[in-house]
N, C-alpha and C positions, 0 to 999 in steps of 0.2 A: 475839500476840507482837509485840514493836516491832521495827521494820526497823534494823540496827545502826547506820543515818542516825541514826535517833532515838536510840537510847544515847550517841552523840558528845557529849561535853562538853571543851571548848577546854583544850589544854593537856596532854589524857595523852595517852600514848604507851605502846606494846608494847615499842619496840625504838627505836635508834639506828642512825641510818646512817652507814658510814665516811667521811670528810672527804673530800672531790670530789677527784680525782686527774686530772680532765679537763680540758682546757681550752678555757674557751666563751669566752674572749675575741673570736675571731672568728665565733660562731654567732649569726646574726639574731636581733633584737630580736623581730621579728614572730612568731618561731617558738618563743620562750621565753613562761612562764607564772609568774608571782610567785605565785599560789596555786592549793590544789588542792581543792578541795571534797571531802577524803575526811574519812572518819569518826577519829574522835580516841578512841579507846579504850584501858584498860589492858589489858595480857596475860590477865590472870584473868577481866576480862570478856568481852575477845574471845572467849576459851574457852568461857565459859558459855553463851556465846549459840550459837556451832554446835554445841557439845552437844545443848544443847534443841531447836535447829532441825531438830538429826538424831532426837532423837526424837516428831517429828512425823510423822515419815516411815512407811510401813510397810517392812520388808525380810525378805528369807528368813531374816537371821540373828535376827530377832527373832519373827518370827509367822508362820503357816502361811499360803501360798501357793496353795489351790488352782485355779491359772489355768489353768485346759483349754484348749486350743489353744494355749500358750504354755507351754511346763514352765519351772518354775520352781523348779529341784532344788537340793538342797546344793550348793555349789561350795567343797570342800577348802581349805584354806586355806595348806596345803603347795604347793599349784599356785602362788598368788602369789609366792610365795618363791623358788620355782624361776624364773618366769620375770624376776625379777628379778636374777637372778645376771646379775655385771657382763658376761662373758665374752660372752652374749647382749645384755645390755642394750644396751651401748655399740658393739655389730656394726655397721657401717656394710653397708649391702646395695652400696653401690657395688662394693665388694669383689669379689662376684661375678660382676663382666662385666670390671672393669680386666683389664688382658692380665698373666699370670703371678700373679695375684692369689689363686684361688680355693682353693689351700692352704689362706690366711687365716681362711677363713668358712667349711672343709671340714666341720666339725661340725655347723654351722647348716643346710648345704645337707646332710649327710646325712641328721638330723632329717626335713626335708622329704620327701624322698624315702623315709625309712619310713614317713613319716604317710600319703604318698598308698598305699603298697605296703598299707599296712592299712586305709585308707580304702576300697580294692577287695576287700579280702578279706571286708571287712563285708558290700561293698552288694553284689558279686559282679560290678564293673563289670572294666575291664584299664588304664585309665589313669584318672588324676588333675590336678587343678589347684588350690594353694592361693589363686589372685590374687583371687576374689572377696570381696568386705571385709563381705559379710551375707546370709540366704537368700536374702532379695527379689533380691538383684546376683548372686546362685548363678542363681537362676531366670532372670533376662534373662540371663545369659552360655549359660547351656543352650538357651535358645529362638535366641539369636544365635547357636551352632555347629551347631544342629536349620537352622535358615534358609539358612547356607552351604553345610550339606553340597546341601539340595536343590537350591541353585543350581549347584553345581558338578557334578550330575548333568543341567543346563538342563532342571530338575521346576520348572514355577512351579505353587504352592499356594500357598493362597489362606489358609486356614482352621486353625485350633486347635481341637478339641475338649475342654469339661473338663465335669465334671460340676455339678449345681445346688449342691451343696454344698461347693463346693471353695472354698478360700482367697480370700482377694480377690485378693493378688497374681498368681493364676495367669492370668486374664482379663488383668491391669493389663499383665505381661511382655508376654502374645501381642500385646498391642494396640499398646505400645510397641516392637515389632518389624515392625509394619507389619499384622499378622494379623486378621480377621474372626475373630470367637469365638462359638461354636458350644455353647449351654448343654445338656447334655442331664440330662432330670430322675428323679430318683429313686426306683426302686419302693417298695411295700410293704412290703420289708426294709431300705430304708435305702439299699440300693447301687445305684449306677448302671444303671435301665433297658438293657440289652442289646440287645431288639426295637429300641427308640429309638434306638438308637447305630447301629446296622445302616441304620436312615433315611436317617442324613446322613453315612455312613460312605463316599466316594469318592475318587479322586484327588486333590480338591483339598485334602483333607487330609494339613497339614505332618506334626501329631502331635496326641496324645493325652494331657492332662496329668491324674495322676492323684494323690490321696493316698492310702495301703494303711498302714495304717488309714484310713477315711476321717474328714471333720471330723466325725462323728457316737458315734466311737470303735469305729465295726464295720468285720471285717476284710471285704474283696471279695472272696467267692467265685468269683465268674467274672473274676478279673483274669487268669487265663491267657488264658481263651475271650476276651477282650478284646484282650490282647498280640495273640493270634493274628491276629483279624479289622484290629487297625490294621497289622500290617505284612502282611497280605493286600492292601492295598490300595495300598502303598509307603510309609506313614504309620509316625513312629515314635513311639516309649512314654516321655512325660515323669517321672519319680518326683517328685513333691515330697517332699523326706524330712521335713517337719515334725514326723512321726510314726515315725522311724525307732526313737525311745526303745521302741517298744511289741513290735517284732521284731528289735531287733538282733540276734546271736547265735542268732540263732531259725529265718528263712528272709532271703534274700538278693533283693532287688529286680530282679538282673541274672539271676537263675535262673527269675524269672515273666515275662519277655520285656521290661523296661524296657532303654533303650536310654541314657539320660541321668540324672543323678539330682544332687541338690545338698542340701546335707547342712546340716543350724542344728546347729553344734556348740553353742550354746547351751542348746539342748532336750534334745541326743543324750549330751554328752561333756562335760558340767559344766565351762563356760567360763561365767563370769559375765554378766550379760544386765539390762537395764535402762538407761532413760533415753536411749537408741536408739544406744547402743555402747558399749566398739566391739566389732564382732563378727568373723566369717570365715564363708561360706557356700561351702566346697569344692563341686567340681566332679566326678562321676565320669563315664567314657562307655564305650562299648567300642569296640574295637580301630580297628575302620572309620572312625571318628571321631577318634582321635587328631590326627590334623594339624589340625583342626581346632580346638585348644584354645587360648587365649590365651597369650600370649608374655608375659616371660620366663615359660620351664617347667625345673625344675627335671628331671632325665631319666638314668637308669643304663644305660650303654653299654659294654657288654663288661666289666664291673664297675670300670665309672670312672664319674664322676660330670661330668654335662656338664649346662650352661646353653643351653637353647634360645631364641636371641636372634630367628631368623627363621626364618621360616617362611611359604611362598608361599601356603597354604590359611588359613593360622591368621586368627581373626577380630582378631588383635591385642592391643593393649592394653584392658583392662578395670581396672585398676588399678597402682601405683607396686609396680617389682619384685614378689615374691612372696606378695600381701597383708599382712595383718595377723599377723606371723612371731608376736609373743609369744600371739596368742589361738589360733593353731595349735601351738605351745609345750605351752599349758595342756591342750590338747583332747589332745594327742599322749599327754601324760602320766598325764593320765586314764584312758586307754584300758591303757598301761603298768600302772597301780596296780592298775585290776580284773582285768585279765590275760582269758583266752577264759572261764574259767570263771563271771568275776565280771560280765562286760559279760551273757553269758545271763543270770547269776542277776539283773540290777538289771531285764531288760525285764520276767521274770516275777512281782518283786515290782510293778513298777510297774501289771502288771495285774492281780496279786491284789489292789492298793490297791483300786482302780477298782472293783473288782467288789464287795470288802467293803462300800463307801462304796453302790452301786449298789442291791446287795440289801439293807442297810439302810434305806435311803428308800424303796425302791418302794412300798411301802405307805402312803406319805405326801403323795409327789408322783406326777403320771402320768410314765407313761417312754412316750415314744413307739414305740419298738422296743425292747421284752421279748426282749429275748438278750443270752447273754455278750458283755461289752464286752469291750474291748483295756484300753488306760491311760488312756481317759478315756470319761466317761459322761456321756448329755446329758438332762434331764429337759424339762417344757412345765411352766411355772406358769400356763398358761391359765385353767385352772381356781381357782386365787387370785387372779389379776387381775379375775377377774369375783367374786369378794367383795370385791375393794378394796385388795388386797396386789398390786403387780406384778414383775414379777424384779428392777427395780429397787431396787425397796422391800426386798424381802430381801436385797438386795448393802447396804443402808444398815446394816439390821440386824444383819449381821455382824461389819462396821468396830468397832459398839461391842461386839461378843462375844470382840473379838481379833482375826478374822480378816481375811484380805485377800478382798475378793469373789472369787469365779468370773467366770468370763468370762458373758457377759449378751447375749444379742439374737441371739446367732451359735450356729450356724449358721444364715441366712436362712429355711432350709426349715421352722424349728422356732419353732414361735407363742410368744412370753415365755420363751425360751429360755434355759437354766440349766445351764450347762457344767462338769464338775468333773477333774480330773486332779489328783489327789492325789500322781503319781511315790513313784518305788519309795522314796523316804528318809525317808519318814514312818513314826512311828510308830504301833500300835493306839491307842495311850492319844489320841493325837491326832487320830485319826481319828473315835475315838469322840465325844472332847468337840465337832468340828465337826459332827456329822451329831446331837448331841445340840442342839445351838444352833440346829441348821434345823429338826429336829423341834419346839422352842420356838417358833420362826417362826411353823410352820404352826398352833399350837395359837391363836397369838397373832392371826392374818390369820381364823380364825374364830369367834373370839369381839370380837374389835374392831380392825379392821384399819382405822379413822383413826391409830391410835394408829402405824403404821408411815409416817405424813407427819411424824415430829418426829425419826425416825432420819436419820443418826449425831448423837447427844448428847455425844460424849465427841471430838469433832474440833474445831478451831478454827474452822473453815467449813463448817456442816453442809448445806444445799441449796443449792448454786449453780446458777444460770442455766447447764444443761449446755452449751444450745446456744450464749452469748451466752458459754460460758467456752472453746467450742471456736471459734467463728468472730471473737473479738474479742481476743485474747489480749494482754493487757498485761505486759509481764514488767520493767517499769523504774519506780519510783519517783519522782514530783515530789515534790521538793526544796522 
């Protein structure tokens, strides 16, 4: 497909600019340009260019996204419409901190306060903040809160414990706050090895970071014992909310012993995700950590809303105002649309769909941990790779069958990992088509593995140099 600059023809244009009404008489000549190298194109050609460009991409609105460990569920379009209501869209957050102006934005503050209360109800926490702008930002905020808490106790702790199945952001967040990261191996059932954990738990440990269900899609059966062990040495429990979608409405992390949690609203509450944002990663904490939450923060006192702008123990500002309000608004409305029963039902359907896929495929692909999964299942394609078709080859094959590739090569503890997360929003017919395509890939791998080297055949670019594409990124055209 041509670049829009390559489609440019001199003299063509899509619109007419109004007559200039700014006096440029005193504008310095050296700051003025007589020509701009912009494409000249008709409105019709312009529309066709970008429509055709969009058709080259995958999206949840056009194809199935079985993207394990990074939920891509359908986002109701009414949420987009609601977030564009002018009374919300044009509201300036400064109104919340200007003297005597809080009543002019009371509706938005009520919404933030109500969302925080709902988040606490779902997660089992006592207080929350909407400030973090993404899930990983929420992780960093949570670890900063834990660090400030220990410092307030004059407790010099130096380590954070994570399992070897953790998301990469867990050790990254802990390291950024200055902690040494200790990794605990998983046992034969795919869970954190409690005996190994006991060897490393001491008063140097600030926190144990866990995802539950973990990134293998398995519920950590020993999570309460792990929480009790961590608390026995004064360490706190951090819940990575990336997989909350599987248990929301069924079990609350706060009831399992977790003290701090972040929630990826795009994975759990149906806000759009992709291209790096916009996002939101609200954080919830137990009551004893409330004073360490970032500012500003909306809080209800004596049935009145107040904006907390100063707090001696707070970790300070982590974003402007109250985070990404429009994203929080969509998450809030998603929860309201589903209601209590709907939240539970969506978790049940996410787990049911994952187990359906797992059970249909486990006779064709190696299943490292053969037990009931939660919202995602992880296969190993190591046997296929020996035949000449790797997890990457299977991913490329699926593109030609009209499916976005699932997560591959993660978690790192599974060789040739192939992780599938169907989410609750996909029908049985869609799941069957997807499973049938994978079974076809298995049969092809056994008969003619060399054929995989030519996939995908339906895309503009088939097999780019993956390392060069990542390390030598060029996002502009040389004209």
